[in-house]
Structure formats: structure tokens, C-alpha cells
C-alpha positions in Angstrom: -11.1 -40.1 -20.2 -11.0 -37.4 -17.5 -8.8 -36.7 -14.5 -7.5 -39.5 -12.3 -6.2 -39.5 -8.8 -3.9 -41.9 -7.0 -5.0 -42.3 -3.4 -2.2 -42.0 -0.8 -2.4 -42.3 3.0 -2.8 -38.6 3.7 -4.4 -37.3 0.6 -4.1 -37.4 -3.2 -1.3 -37.1 -5.7 -1.8 -35.9 -9.3 -1.8 -38.6 -11.9 -0.6 -38.1 -15.5 -4.1 -36.9 -16.3 -4.2 -34.0 -13.8 -6.2 -33.4 -10.7 -9.7 -31.8 -10.3 -9.1 -30.7 -6.7 -6.7 -29.1 -4.3 -7.9 -30.4 -0.9 -5.1 -32.2 1.0 -3.3 -32.5 -2.3 0.3 -33.4 -2.9 1.6 -31.4 -5.9 5.3 -32.0 -5.3 5.5 -34.2 -8.4 4.2 -31.4 -10.6 6.6 -28.8 -9.1 9.5 -31.1 -9.4 8.9 -31.6 -13.1 11.3 -30.1 -15.6 8.6 -27.5 -16.5 9.5 -25.7 -13.2 13.3 -26.3 -13.5 15.1 -23.2 -12.3 11.9 -21.2 -11.6 11.6 -21.7 -7.9 14.3 -21.0 -5.3 12.6 -19.9 -2.1 14.3 -22.3 0.3 16.0 -20.9 3.4 14.6 -17.4 3.0 15.0 -15.3 6.1 12.0 -13.2 6.9 13.5 -9.8 7.8 11.2 -6.9 8.7 12.5 -3.4 9.5 10.4 -0.8 11.0 9.5 2.4 9.2 10.5 5.5 11.3 7.3 6.8 12.9 7.8 10.2 11.3 7.3 8.5 7.9 4.6 6.0 8.8 1.0 6.7 7.7 2.3 9.6 5.5 2.1 10.6 1.9 5.1 12.0 0.0 5.2 14.4 -2.9 8.0 13.1 -5.1 8.7 10.2 -7.5 8.5 6.7 -6.1 11.6 5.9 -8.1 13.4 6.8 -4.9 11.5 6.0 -1.7 14.2 7.1 0.6 11.8 7.4 3.6 11.3 3.6 3.6 14.0 1.2 4.8 14.7 -2.1 3.1 12.3 -4.9 3.9 9.7 -2.6 5.6 6.5 -2.9 3.5 4.2 -5.9 3.4 2.1 -5.2 0.3 2.2 -2.8 -2.6 -1.1 -2.0 -4.4 -1.2 0.4 -7.2 -2.6 1.4 -10.6 0.1 3.2 -12.6 -0.8 6.3 -14.7 -1.6 5.1 -18.2 0.5 7.8 -20.0 -2.3 8.6 -22.4 -2.2 12.4 -22.1 -4.5 12.6 -19.1 -3.8 15.7 -17.0 -1.4 13.8 -14.6 0.6 12.1 -17.4 4.0 13.1 -18.8 3.2 12.0 -22.3 6.3 9.6 -22.4 6.9 7.3 -25.3 6.4 3.6 -24.6 10.1 2.9 -23.8 10.4 5.9 -21.5 7.1 4.9 -19.7 8.3 1.3 -19.1 11.6 2.5 -17.8 9.8 4.7 -15.3 7.6 1.8 -14.2 10.5 -0.6 -13.9 12.4 1.9 -11.7 9.4 2.0 -9.4 9.1 -1.8 -9.4 12.8 -2.1 -8.5 12.4 0.2 -5.6 9.3 -1.7 -4.5 11.3 -4.9 -4.5 13.8 -3.2 -2.2 11.2 -2.1 0.4 9.1 -5.2 0.4 9.7 -7.8 3.1 10.4 -11.4 2.0 7.0 -12.8 1.1 5.6 -9.3 0.6 3.2 -8.9 -2.3 3.0 -6.6 -5.2 -0.5 -6.1 -6.8 -0.6 -4.0 -10.0 -3.9 -3.0 -11.6 -3.5 -2.3 -15.3 -5.6 -1.9 -18.4 -4.2 -2.5 -21.9 -4.4 0.4 -24.4 -5.2 1.2 -28.0 -6.2 -0.8 -31.0 -3.8 0.2 -33.8 -1.9 -1.7 -32.5 -3.2 -3.0 -29.2 -0.5 -2.3 -26.5 -0.4 -5.2 -24.0 0.9 -3.3 -21.0 0.3 -6.2 -18.6 2.7 -8.4 -20.7 5.4 -5.7 -20.5 5.0 -5.3 -16.8 5.1 -9.1 -16.2 8.3 -9.4 -18.1 10.0 -6.6 -16.2 8.8 -7.9 -12.8 10.2 -11.3 -13.5 13.5 -9.8 -14.6 13.7 -7.9 -11.3 13.3 -11.2 -9.4 9.6 -11.2 -8.4 7.7 -14.5 -8.4 4.4 -14.2 -10.2 1.4 -15.6 -8.2 -1.3 -15.2 -10.8 -3.6 -12.6 -12.3 -7.1 -11.4 -11.5 -9.5 -10.3 -14.3 -11.5 -7.4 -13.0 -14.8 -7.5 -14.9 -16.1 -4.0 -14.8 -19.4 -5.3 -16.2 -22.2 -2.7 -16.6 -20.0 0.2 -15.5 -17.5 -0.4 -18.3 -17.1 2.2 -21.0 -20.2 2.4 -23.2 -17.9 2.7 -26.3 -19.4 2.3 -29.7 -16.0 2.0 -31.4 -16.9 -1.3 -33.1 -14.5 -0.7 -36.0 -16.2 -2.2 -39.1 -19.8 -2.5 -38.1 -21.3 -5.9 -38.8 -18.3 -6.7 -41.0 -15.2 -8.9 -40.7 -13.1 -6.1 -42.3 -11.9 -4.7 -39.0 -14.1 -5.4 -35.9 -12.8 -3.9 -32.7 -13.0 -5.5 -29.3 -14.4 -3.3 -26.5 -12.7 -4.0 -23.3 -14.9 -4.4 -20.2 -12.0 -5.8 -18.0 -8.7 -4.8 -16.5 -6.0 -7.0 -14.9 -4.6 -7.2 -11.4 -1.2 -8.8 -11.5 0.0 -10.5 -8.3 3.7 -11.0 -7.4 5.7 -11.8 -4.3 9.3 -11.2 -3.3 11.7 -14.1 -2.5 9.1 -16.6 -1.4 5.4 -17.3 -1.8 4.7 -17.3 2.0 4.0 -14.1 4.0 5.3 -14.6 7.5 2.3 -14.9 9.9 4.1 -15.1 13.2 2.2 -13.0 15.8 -0.1 -11.6 13.1 -3.9 -11.6 12.6 -5.9 -12.3 9.5 -9.1 -10.3 9.0 -10.7 -12.1 6.0 -13.9 -14.1 6.5 -14.4 -17.6 5.1 -17.0 -16.3 2.6 -14.7 -13.6 1.4 -11.8 -16.0 1.1 -13.8 -18.5 -1.0 -15.1 -15.7 -3.3 -11.9 -13.6 -3.6 -9.5 -16.5 -4.4 -11.4 -16.9 -7.7 -9.5 -15.3 -10.6 -12.4 -13.2 -11.9 -13.8 -10.3 -9.8 -16.9 -8.5 -10.8 -17.7 -5.0 -9.4 -18.3 -1.6 -11.0 -15.8 1.1 -11.6 -16.1 4.5 -9.9 -16.8 8.0 -11.2 -13.8 10.2 -11.7 -16.0 13.3 -11.1 -17.1 11.9 -7.7 -13.5 11.2 -6.5 -11.8 14.3 -8.1 -9.2 12.3 -10.0 -9.1 11.5 -13.7 -8.6 7.7 -13.2 -9.5 6.5 -9.7 -10.0 2.8 -9.0 -12.9 1.7 -6.8 -12.2 1.1 -3.1 -13.4 -2.5 -3.5 -10.2 -3.3 -5.3 -7.6 -2.5 -2.6 -10.1 -3.6 0.0 -10.1 -7.2 -1.3 -6.4 -7.2 -1.9 -5.6 -5.9 1.5 -7.8 -8.5 3.3 -6.6 -11.4 1.1 -2.9 -10.7 1.0 -2.0 -8.9 4.3 -2.4 -9.1 8.1 -3.8 -6.6 10.5 -1.3 -3.7 11.1 0.8 -4.5 8.0 2.1 -1.6 6.0 0.4 -1.0 2.6 2.3 1.0 -0.1 0.9 2.8 -3.1 3.8 4.3 -5.2 1.3 6.0 -7.6 -1.0 7.4 -4.9 -3.5 9.3 -7.0 -6.6 10.0 -5.0 -5.4 7.9 -2.0 -7.9 5.1 -2.3 -5.3 2.5 -1.3 -4.4 4.4 1.9 -8.1 5.0 2.7 -8.8 1.3 2.4 -5.7 0.5 4.5 -7.0 2.7 7.4 -10.5 1.2 7.1 -9.0 -2.3 7.4 -6.7 -1.5 10.4 -3.5 -1.4 8.3 -0.8 1.2 8.1 -0.1 3.0 4.9 2.4 5.0 2.9 2.2 6.5 -0.6 3.9 8.7 -3.2 2.7 11.0 -6.0 4.5 13.7 -7.9 1.4 15.9 -8.1 0.9 18.0 -4.9 -2.8 18.4 -5.7 -3.4 14.6 -5.5 -1.2 14.2 -2.4 -3.5 16.9 -0.8 -6.6 15.0 -2.0 -5.3 11.7 -0.5 -4.5 13.4 2.8 -7.9 15.0 2.9 -9.8 11.7 2.2 -7.9 9.9 4.9 -8.3 12.7 7.4 -12.0 13.0 6.7 -12.5 9.3 7.4 -10.5 9.4 10.6 -12.5 12.5 11.8 -15.7 10.7 10.9 -15.0 7.6 13.0 -14.0 9.8 16.0 -17.6 11.1 16.0 -19.0 7.6 16.8 
């Protein structure tokens, strides 16, 4: 039978059969349905932005992001991170699942405090194991909603040909116990208080072509070599690059509470944004500082 639209003076409204498009579309009937009862309360939100003291802006800090005391309330515009996976890599603390989730939730609460209203939180995460499969993204979503974040959606990062060449098929050519081999990770997108990021006096830097491509929910680009970066689990610069251009304005403040090799900060600088970040490992803070400094020195030569 297909989708049907009722034509109205200034656009379209969804019929009971749904709508195939979003151009000039009135979705109020859908969001006023009982399905969304109690889920949205972003009216009369005040957009408060406090300045980060200059001595703390564009700096990395070597301590836990469970307490980001250098950052005032409502001072960060977007958080982009990939938390440590707690699978006995050199930077992990080998916590049990409950301890690990408590650590993450403490950081998410602190992130909520420092984000401006309408600020975004973007979390790159891969699920773990097979016996049983641990759906980390589901645990994180639950905790973020409990804190008060609104979920905006999720991106599937298809790592394609660069994904692990695992041959752990389980029961080969048998239904006894076949094992799925992940070639994707998630990027979970949330916002604080409201879905709209205040644009007054600010400049977007995304192109039309980038916007059309990056608003799709599946992104395909390769992972990056750990040996090349000098960190056990770096994410490619393309990931924060896209998120920064899609979800922030020029000169906004970008936070990475699990700094690692500093890829988020490096991408922030390259995209004319400010940055801040935290890591408990002094070696990685030094690596992040060095990568940012090398880029700044490089552009000074031109």
C-alpha cells in the first residue's frame, strides 16, 4: 500500500502510513503521540555558556576525568571520545564489568555538567567478547539516559577492509556454534537539555557535500595502525573530524575525557576549534601534546 502524505499549505504531514521524506515536513503529530509521552522536555531551555579560564583552555590534564575541576559548568560544546575497553591492554585497569561501567558513568555525569545546553556527547564504542557477547553500547545508552541526556541516534562505523582479519569462525561450516566477526563499531550521539546547539554569532564549517554524506547513519572508512600512532587503540582522525564539523561551530570547545593519543585534540586544532582533554597516563598526555605541537609548528612553516 506504501506511504501516503496529506498535502498542507506549507508542506506535508505524516499520514497513518508514515512518510518517505523530510523536506518541509510537519512531524508534530508524530512527536505528540503517546509513544513520546514524557520523553521530551526541552522547552524554555536557557543557553548558558561559561568561558574556560585561559590557563586551562587548549590544555591536556593528567588525571581522571571523573573530576574535571579545570572546567566550569556549561563550558564545553561537544565531547568526543572512545573509552578504554578494559580488556587488559596496557592502559587498562582490568576492572570487572560493574566497576568499569561505574567509572564510565562517573565520567558521563561530569561530561553532562561541563556541556552547554544543546552540547553534544559522541561516544565511539565496540562491543566485546562472544561467550557471552557484551553489548557495551547498550549499557552506555542506559546510563546516559539515566543521567538525563537525550539520545540523537547512532552511527555504524563500518571499518570495512581494515577490520580485524579474524578467523575465529567458531564452528567452521557448521550450525553448532558459528561466531560473528565484527567489522563495525558504534558512535553513540547524545545532547544535553535540548536538541539544538545555540548558533548565535557562530560559524559552521561543513560543506553541502559533507553534510549530505555524514548525516547518513553508516560511515565507511578504515581504522588506523596502533604502531603508527604509538597507542594500543587509536581511532582514525576521520572520526572526530566528521563529528566536529557536523556537530560544532568554529571556535567551539571540544573535550575528550579519555584522551589517549590526542587524535580528538589534533582534529579540533585542524578544524579551528579549541580543545581540552584528560588521561591518567602521563605517557599518553605527552604523546597528545607532542602531536598537537608538531602540527602547530608545521603550519607555522607555511
